[in-house]
C-alpha positions in Angstrom: -7.0 -7.8 -45.6 -3.7 -6.3 -45.9 -2.5 -2.8 -45.6 -1.5 -1.1 -48.7 2.0 -1.3 -49.7 3.7 2.3 -50.1 5.6 3.1 -53.0 6.9 6.8 -52.2 10.4 7.4 -51.3 10.9 7.1 -47.3 14.4 7.7 -46.5 15.4 11.1 -47.4 18.1 13.6 -46.0 15.7 15.2 -43.8 14.3 11.9 -42.5 17.8 10.7 -41.9 18.7 13.8 -40.2 15.8 13.7 -37.6 16.7 10.0 -37.0 20.3 11.2 -36.4 19.0 13.8 -34.0 17.0 11.2 -32.3 20.1 8.8 -31.9 22.1 11.5 -30.0 19.1 12.3 -27.8 18.1 8.6 -26.9 21.6 7.5 -26.3 21.5 10.4 -23.6 18.7 8.8 -22.1 19.7 5.4 -22.6 22.6 6.3 -20.3 20.5 7.3 -17.5 19.1 3.7 -17.3 22.0 2.3 -15.6 23.3 5.6 -14.3 20.4 6.8 -12.4 19.5 3.5 -10.4 23.2 3.0 -9.8 23.6 6.6 -8.4 20.5 6.3 -6.4 21.3 2.8 -4.9 25.0 3.1 -4.3 25.8 6.8 -3.8 22.4 7.9 -2.2 21.4 4.7 -0.4 17.9 5.1 -2.1 16.9 1.6 -2.0 14.4 -0.3 -4.5 11.8 2.0 -3.8 14.1 4.9 -4.4 15.3 3.5 -7.8 11.7 3.1 -8.7 10.9 6.8 -7.9 13.8 8.2 -9.7 13.0 5.9 -12.6 9.4 6.3 -12.5 8.7 10.1 -12.2 10.0 11.1 -15.5 7.3 9.0 -17.2 4.6 10.6 -15.1 6.1 13.9 -15.7 6.1 13.3 -19.5 2.5 11.9 -19.2 1.3 15.1 -17.9 3.0 17.3 -20.2 2.1 15.2 -23.6 -1.6 16.6 -22.9 -0.2 19.9 -24.0 2.9 18.8 -26.2 0.4 17.5 -28.8 -1.4 20.5 -29.5 1.7 22.8 -29.3 3.3 20.5 -32.1 0.2 21.1 -34.3 0.0 25.0 -33.6 3.5 25.9 -33.2 5.4 23.3 -35.3 7.5 20.2 -35.0 10.9 21.9 -35.3 10.5 24.2 -32.0 9.2 21.4 -29.9 12.0 19.0 -30.6 14.5 21.7 -30.0 12.7 22.6 -26.9 12.7 19.1 -25.5 16.2 18.0 -26.2 17.5 21.3 -24.6 15.4 20.9 -21.6 16.4 17.3 -21.1 20.1 18.3 -21.4 19.6 21.2 -18.7 18.2 18.7 -16.4 21.0 16.3 -16.6 23.4 19.1 -15.8 21.1 19.6 -12.7 22.4 16.2 -11.5 25.8 17.5 -10.9 24.4 19.2 -7.7 22.1 16.2 -6.8 22.8 15.0 -3.3 19.6 13.5 -2.3 16.8 11.0 -3.8 14.5 14.0 -3.9 16.8 16.1 -5.9 17.3 13.4 -8.3 13.6 12.9 -8.6 13.1 16.6 -9.3 15.6 16.8 -12.2 14.2 13.5 -13.6 10.8 15.1 -13.5 12.3 17.8 -15.8 13.7 15.1 -17.8 10.4 13.8 -18.4 9.0 17.1 -19.4 11.9 17.5 -22.1 11.2 13.8 -23.1 7.4 14.7 -23.9 8.2 17.6 -26.2 11.1 15.9 -27.9 9.2 12.5 -28.5 5.8 14.0 -29.9 7.7 16.4 -32.0 10.1 13.8 -33.6 7.5 11.1 -34.2 5.1 13.6 -35.6 7.7 14.9 -37.9 8.9 11.5 -39.2 5.2 10.6 -40.0 4.8 13.9 -41.9 7.5 12.7 -44.2 6.5 9.2 -44.4 4.5 8.0 -47.7 1.0 6.5 -47.2 1.2 2.8 -46.6 4.6 2.9 -45.0 3.6 4.4 -41.4 4.7 1.2 -39.6 7.8 1.2 -41.4 8.7 4.6 -40.6 8.0 3.9 -37.1 10.1 0.7 -36.9 13.1 2.8 -38.1 12.4 5.4 -35.4 12.1 2.8 -32.7 14.9 1.0 -33.9 16.9 3.9 -33.4 15.5 4.3 -29.7 16.6 0.8 -29.0 19.9 1.0 -30.6 20.7 4.0 -28.5 19.4 2.0 -25.5 22.0 -0.4 -26.4 24.8 2.2 -26.5 23.9 4.3 -23.6 24.1 1.9 -20.9 27.3 0.8 -22.0 28.8 4.1 -22.3 27.3 5.1 -18.9 29.0 2.0 -17.3 32.3 3.0 -19.1 32.2 6.5 -18.0 31.3 5.6 -14.5 33.9 3.1 -14.1 36.9 5.3 -15.8 35.8 8.6 -14.3 32.6 9.8 -12.2 28.9 10.2 -12.3 29.6 13.8 -12.9 31.1 13.1 -16.4 28.2 10.9 -17.2 25.8 13.5 -16.5 28.0 16.2 -18.6 28.3 13.8 -21.6 24.4 13.1 -21.5 23.9 16.8 -21.5 26.2 17.1 -24.2 24.6 14.7 -26.3 20.9 16.4 -25.9 22.7 19.7 -27.2 23.7 17.7 -30.4 20.2 16.4 -30.7 18.8 20.0 -30.5 21.0 21.3 -33.1 20.2 18.6 -35.6 16.4 18.9 -34.8 16.5 22.2 -36.6 16.2 20.3 -39.8 12.7 19.2 -38.7 9.8 20.5 -41.0 7.8 23.3 -39.2 4.3 21.8 -40.2 1.5 23.4 -38.3 -1.9 24.1 -38.6 -3.0 27.5 -39.7 -4.0 30.0 -37.0 -7.9 30.4 -37.0 -10.0 32.6 -35.1 -12.5 29.8 -33.8 -9.9 27.3 -33.3 -9.6 25.8 -29.8 -6.4 24.7 -28.1 -7.7 21.0 -28.1 -9.2 20.2 -31.3 -10.6 17.0 -29.9 -11.2 15.8 -26.5 -7.9 15.8 -24.4 -7.1 12.2 -25.4 -7.7 11.9 -29.1 -10.3 9.2 -29.9 -8.2 7.5 -32.4 -5.5 6.8 -29.6 -7.9 5.4 -27.0 -8.0 1.6 -27.8 -4.5 1.3 -29.2 -3.2 3.5 -26.2 -4.7 1.3 -23.5 -3.4 -1.9 -24.9 -0.1 -0.4 -25.3 -0.1 1.1 -21.6 -0.8 -2.0 -19.8 1.3 -4.2 -22.2 4.2 -2.0 -21.4 4.2 -2.4 -17.6 6.0 -5.6 -18.1 8.6 -3.6 -20.2 8.7 -1.1 -17.5 9.3 -3.7 -14.8 12.4 -4.9 -16.8 13.8 -1.4 -17.6 13.6 -0.4 -13.9 15.4 -3.7 -12.3 17.3 -5.0 -15.3 20.6 -3.4 -14.2 20.3 -4.5 -10.5 18.8 -8.0 -11.2 21.9 -8.6 -13.8 24.2 -7.8 -11.0 22.3 -9.8 -8.5 22.5 -13.2 -10.5 26.3 -12.9 -11.1 26.5 -10.7 -14.4 29.5 -8.4 -13.8 28.4 -6.1 -16.7 24.7 -5.1 -16.5 25.1 -3.2 -20.0 25.5 -6.4 -21.7 21.8 -7.5 -20.8 20.6 -4.0 -22.4 23.0 -4.5 -25.3 21.4 -8.0 -26.1 17.9 -6.8 -25.6 18.3 -3.5 -27.6 20.4 -5.2 -30.4 17.7 -7.9 -30.9 15.2 -5.1 -31.2 17.2 -3.3 -33.6 17.8 -6.1 -35.9 14.3 -7.3 -36.0 13.0 -4.0 -36.5 15.1 -3.0 -39.5 14.8 -6.7 -41.1 10.9 -6.9 -40.4 10.3 -3.3 -40.5 7.2 -3.8 -43.1 5.8 -6.7 -41.2 3.2 -4.8 -39.1 1.9 -3.0 -42.1 1.3 -6.4 -43.6 -0.1 -8.2 -40.9 -2.3 -5.6 -39.3 -2.1 -4.2 -35.9 -4.3 -7.0 -34.0 -2.3 -9.9 -35.4 1.2 -8.1 -34.6 0.1 -7.1 -31.1 -1.0 -10.6 -30.2 2.6 -11.8 -31.2 4.3 -9.0 -29.3 2.3 -9.7 -26.1 2.6 -13.3 -26.0 6.5 -13.0 -26.5 6.8 -10.3 -23.8 5.1 -12.3 -21.1 7.0 -15.2 -22.0 10.2 -13.4 -21.8 9.5 -11.8 -18.4 8.6 -15.4 -17.1 11.8 -17.0 -18.2 13.6 -14.2 -16.2 11.4 -14.6 -13.2 12.0 -18.3 -12.8 15.3 -19.0 -14.4 17.6 -17.1 -11.8 20.7 -17.3 -13.6 22.7 -15.5 -16.2 21.4 -17.7 -18.8 17.8 -16.7 -17.8 18.5 -13.0 -17.8 20.0 -13.3 -21.5 17.4 -15.8 -22.9 14.6 -13.9 -21.2 15.8 -10.7 -22.6 15.9 -12.0 -26.0 12.4 -13.4 -25.9 11.2 -10.3 -24.5 12.9 -8.3 -27.2 11.1 -10.4 -29.9 7.7 -9.2 -28.4 8.9 -5.6 -28.0 10.0 -5.2 -31.7 6.5 -5.2 -32.8 3.9 -4.0 -30.2 4.8 0.1 -30.5 4.9 0.1 -34.5 1.6 -1.8 -35.0 -0.3 0.1 -32.5 1.3 3.5 -33.5 0.6 3.1 -37.1 -3.2 2.3 -36.5 -3.4 5.8 -34.7 -1.9 7.6 -37.5 -4.0 6.1 -40.1 -7.0 6.8 -38.0 -6.4 10.5 -37.3 -6.9 13.4 -39.2 -3.6 15.1 -40.6 -4.3 18.4 -38.9 -4.5 16.7 -35.6 -1.8 14.4 -35.9 0.3 16.1 -33.2 -2.6 15.8 -30.6 -3.3 11.8 -31.7 0.6 11.0 -31.3 0.9 12.9 -27.9 -2.3 11.1 -26.7 -0.9 7.8 -27.8 2.4 8.3 -26.4 1.0 9.3 -23.2 0.2 5.7 -22.5 3.9 5.1 -22.8 4.8 7.6 -20.0 1.9 6.5 -17.9 3.1 2.7 -18.1 6.9 3.8 -17.4 5.7 6.1 -14.8 3.4 3.7 -12.7 5.4 0.8 -13.7 8.3 2.2 -12.1 6.6 2.6 -9.0 4.6 -0.5 -9.2 7.6 -2.5 -9.8 9.6 -0.9 -6.6 6.5 -1.6 -4.5 6.1 -5.4 -5.6 9.8 -6.2 -5.2 9.7 -4.4 -1.9 6.7 -6.2 -0.3 6.3 -9.4 -2.5 9.7 -11.2 -2.7 12.2 -9.2 -4.6 12.8 -8.3 -8.2 11.6 -11.7 -9.5 8.3 -10.7 -8.1 8.3 -7.6 -10.1 8.8 -9.8 -13.3 5.9 -11.9 -12.4 3.7 -8.7 -12.2 5.2 -7.7 -15.6 4.0 -11.0 -17.0 0.3 -10.7 -15.8 0.1 -7.1 -17.0 1.1 -8.4 -20.6 -1.6 -11.2 -20.3 -4.1 -8.6 -19.4 -3.2 -6.4 -22.4 -3.4 -9.2 -24.6 -6.9 -10.0 -23.6 -7.8 -6.4 -24.3 -6.2 -6.4 -27.5 -8.2 -9.3 -28.8 -11.5 -7.6 -27.8 -10.7 -4.2 -29.0 -8.1 -3.9 -31.8 -9.8 -4.5 -35.4 -8.8 -7.8 -37.4 -7.9 -5.8 -40.4 -5.5 -2.9 -40.5 -6.6 0.5 -39.8 -8.3 2.3 -42.8 -6.3 4.9 -44.6 -7.4 8.4 -44.6 -9.3 9.6 -47.5 -7.3 10.5 -50.4 -8.6 14.1 -50.9 -7.7 15.2 -47.2 -5.7 18.2 -47.7 -2.1 18.1 -46.5 -0.9 20.0 -43.5 0.4 23.2 -44.9 3.9 24.0 -43.8 5.0 27.2 -42.1 8.2 27.6 -44.0 8.2 28.8 -47.8 8.3 26.7 -50.8 11.9 26.8 -51.2 12.6 25.9 -47.5 10.0 23.0 -47.6 11.8 21.4 -50.7 15.0 21.7 -48.7 13.8 20.4 -45.6 12.0 17.4 -47.3 15.3 16.5 -48.7 14.1 16.8 -52.4 
């Protein structure tokens, strides 16, 4: 069985404006992928454990805050949550101007995680509001392609700013980009659930049922990706690559191209088949990097890992959206994306611990390979073979807070 193909218009002015907001925001967070590890390691002498803590704490903070970010997105609206999240992330980067210890960096990175929780849930939900039925995974592919394109640009920009200027300039640039993202987020539709006297804050259990199985697979599968993100910059330098940003550029560029060219593939193949492909290549890519300790191994392994990561998130995310009622979409998105944050939060700490006690960075990559293998076995047992069943056609759409004229303007029609 194949998912129904969508015929509605997906790329509207509003959809494009929100993707542009995501570009600015995620370029800023992408800069931190290089700037934070180098700053903690070289400027503060934090070591591998300090790097893991600084990189992982933002994910843990985001995971906790997503618990409330979802219901707030449903009740207060997508626009407000996006603006708040991007603004808070920018403020946390300004805080790094006064950071003079690993503990201070960890504190401000926790604030970045809170902003990440709000912005990500608001943006992902708003883009799904604008996506026609049958094109959910395609919309997710474009959203995540923006994330990876920004991941490619961010580290290169950070390296250039650090080399030519200072870390302080890097923090200021990141904060400015978040500010631009907040301004563009004003275009987001302010869809929300109408207030009701008997409505509870959590319309379902704290973790939405639609997100449990796909979220579990994503959480375990992304542990490997977290190991890569935590140590890719230091690993590249260790094996003789002068510009660590080139590894991120290759990885993110490959993901971007694959997600743009094959954006509709997850909709056609279904979550189970697509997830299987993604996890097999993710495990293989990490294994290549762990065994081939040379620049060629880093580049080849990153490319193979990119092939796997191109499809994991869009396939699983689309299955969550298809299974959740429209009025609970924000909570379902938040519940699912908690898996992303738990993976990166615990993955950073675990990668640091494994690298410290079991043979260096290569052992962390082997740990990631094992995690992807476990996720593959779980996916084969829990993810349905067919794509998720679409919502009933008669389910009422989520009413917007804005008036009819503003709604038409926001949706780009």
